[in-house]
N, C-alpha and C positions, 0 to 999 in steps of 0.2 A: 504494500500500500504506500502510495506517495505521501510525503510530508505536505501538510497544508500550511500556507503562509497567510498572514493577515495583509490587508491593504497597506498598512503602515510598513510592514516588513518589506514588501515588494517595492514600495516607494523608496525606502532607504537604499535598497540594493540597486535600483535603477537611477537613483539620485534625481527623483522627481517628487512633486507634491502628491499627497494622498488623493487630492481632487483629480489629478491627471490619471491616476490608476483607475479610480472609479469611472471616469469618463471613458477610458479605453474599454472597460468591462461593459458599460452600458451601450457603447457603440458596436460591441461584438468583436473588437480588435484583440481583446485578451480574454481567453477562456477562464471562467471562474465558477465556483460552486456558490449558489445563492442559499444562504442560511435563513431559516425561519427567524422572524424578528418581531419585537414588540415596540421598538423605538420607531421614530420617524425615518431614521437612516437605515437603508438596506445594508445587511452584513454580507460580505463576500469572503471567500477563501480561494486562494490561487494555489494550484498544485506546484510543488517544487519542480517537478518534471516539465511543466509548461514553461516556467521561468528559465530553466536550464536550456530548453530548446530555443527560447528567445535570445538568451545570452550567447549561445553558440552560433547564432545566425541561421538556424534551421527554419525559424519562423520570423516574420517581420510584423511590426505593429503598423497599422494603418493610421498615420498621424493625420488628424483632422482638426 
């Protein structure tokens, strides 16, 4: 099973803001697991495997 990372962890690794990671997820540019939530903000988890593919160049983000 792949390790799951928070939006903040992914943002730190990619050196972008949390908002940027959330936008990529909402746009479908970054695959994420959507968690059930009780707050106003949607909770996401990104698989370490997905991030590794992105960092290795196997996958590209659609910058919009």
